[in-house]
N, C-alpha and C positions, 0 to 999 in steps of 0.2 A: 523573424524570430518566433514567432507564436506557432508557427507550423514547425520549426524545429523542435520547440518544447513538447508540442503534441507527438511529434515522431518519436522522441526519446521517452515519452509516456508511453505510448503504445509498444514500443520495443521492450519496456520494462514489464508491461503486462504479458508480453508473448513469453517472456522468460519466466514469468509466474506461473503461466499456464504450462510452460515445459517442465516446470519443477514439480506442479500438480501431477502430471502425467508420469513422469519418473518415479515419484512417490508412490503413486498407486500400482505402477508395475513392481517396485521393490517391496511392498507390503504384501502385494498378492505373491511373489517369490518366496517371501518369508513364512506366510502360512502354508503354502505347498511344502516348503523344506521342513518346517516344523512337525506338520499333522501327516503327512504323506511319507517323508523319507526319514522321520525322527530325527532330524538334524537342523536344530537351531542355528540362525545365523543372526545372533545379538548385534552385530554391528550396523545391522539395517535399521533397526530402532532409532539409532543416533542418527544416521543419515536422513531417515524420514523426517526426524525432528528438525534437521537443518532445511529440508526441502519445504516444510511446512513454514518455517521462518522466512526462507525465500519468497515463498507465495505471499505471504501477508506482506513484507516489505516492500516488495516490487510490484504489488498489484495496487497498493494503496494510492499511489500518484494518479493511475487512472481512473480509479473511483474519485478522486477529488476532480479531476479534469472532467469528468462527466456529471459532477454533482450528485453522485449515487453514493454519498456518504450519508450518516444518519444526520437528519436535519429536520426542521419544523417548518416543512413547505407550507403547510396550511396556515401557519401564523405569518409567514413573509407574505402569502399571497393574499393576505387581508389587509397588509400594509398598502400604503400610497406607493407610487413608483420611487420616490426620492428615498423613503425611509427602507423600502425593500432594497435598493440598491446599497445605501447605507450597511443595512445587514449582511448582505453578501461580501461587502468590502472587509467588515468586521470578521466575518466568517473567514475569509481567505487569510486576511492577516493573522489570525490566530492559528490557523494551519500552518502557516509560513514560521510564525515564531516557535511552535512546537517542533518543526522539521528542522529549524535552524538549531534548536538545542540537542536535538536527537543527532544531527549532523557533527555538532562540536563533541557531543559525549562519545558517539561511535568512533571518532578519529581519536580521542583519548584512549579508548578501551583497545584500538587496533595498536596503536603505539606503546601502550603497556605490554600488552602479550607480545609483541616483537621483541621488546626489549628484555622481557624476562626468558623468552624463548618456550613460551607455553605450546604444547602440543597436545592433539586429542589422543583418546585412547583407540581410535579408529586409524590405523595404519601411520601413526604418529603424524597426522597431517596438522601444521601450524594451525593454531587456534585463530590468528587473526585471518586466515582466509575465510572462514566461515563468519567471522565477526565484521567483515568488509561488507557484508549485506546490510547492515546498519548504516553507515555512512553512504553508501550507495542509494539506498531506497530514499533516504532522508533527503538526499542532495536532490533526486528527482521530483520528490514531493515539494522541496522548498522552489525549484524552478516552476512548477506547473501553479503553486498558490501565488507567487509572486507575479507569475504573467497573469493570472486572474485579477490580481490587485491592481496591476498596470492596466489592463482592458477596462476595468470597472471605474476606475478613477480618470480615465481619458475620456468618459462617457460612452463607451462601447458596450457590447453585451458579450461575454465569453461563450464559445460554443458549449450547447448543452445547458444553459443557464435555465433553471426552472422559471417559469413566466408567473406560475400561480393559476393558469387558466388549465392546467391539466385536470382532467377528470377525475374523481376518486372512485373506485369501485363502488358499487350499489350496496354490497354487505357492509363495507367500511362506514358508509354514511348511515346505513341502517343501525350499527352497533354505536354510533355517536363518537366515532375516532377521528 
């Protein structure tokens, strides 16, 4: 099961990377169209915004899986092993709670947009197509954080779990961070 969650998370991250590349290409094309050919393409700004949304929502689960999110590793590293494990469980459970709320709110938003028939001003694409990014990203984030909780509560150590033994860069130590 953990391998499946890891695979889904990495696939989600791959899609986020793809959205970044497409966004870069579209913005580049927009700049060339506007300043070289004097023909602005306003739809690109909207689509680039959707792609940034995809980047954030689809990359967050992989950041959680790798424990690359914002955290207080120095404080956890100074705790004893049992307290550090408890802190990681609380952190993963907190992420799971937020992901569950985002999943529920995302489905509500999609359902409302479908019911009302909202469309974008870009080729009249149904808004719920874009809004599906929220529950999709939240679902993967929920899977990852629940898997981490399961492993931690079972006494295991999730892949990429910081141990507190990581050495800080010397300039960080010199500044007292």
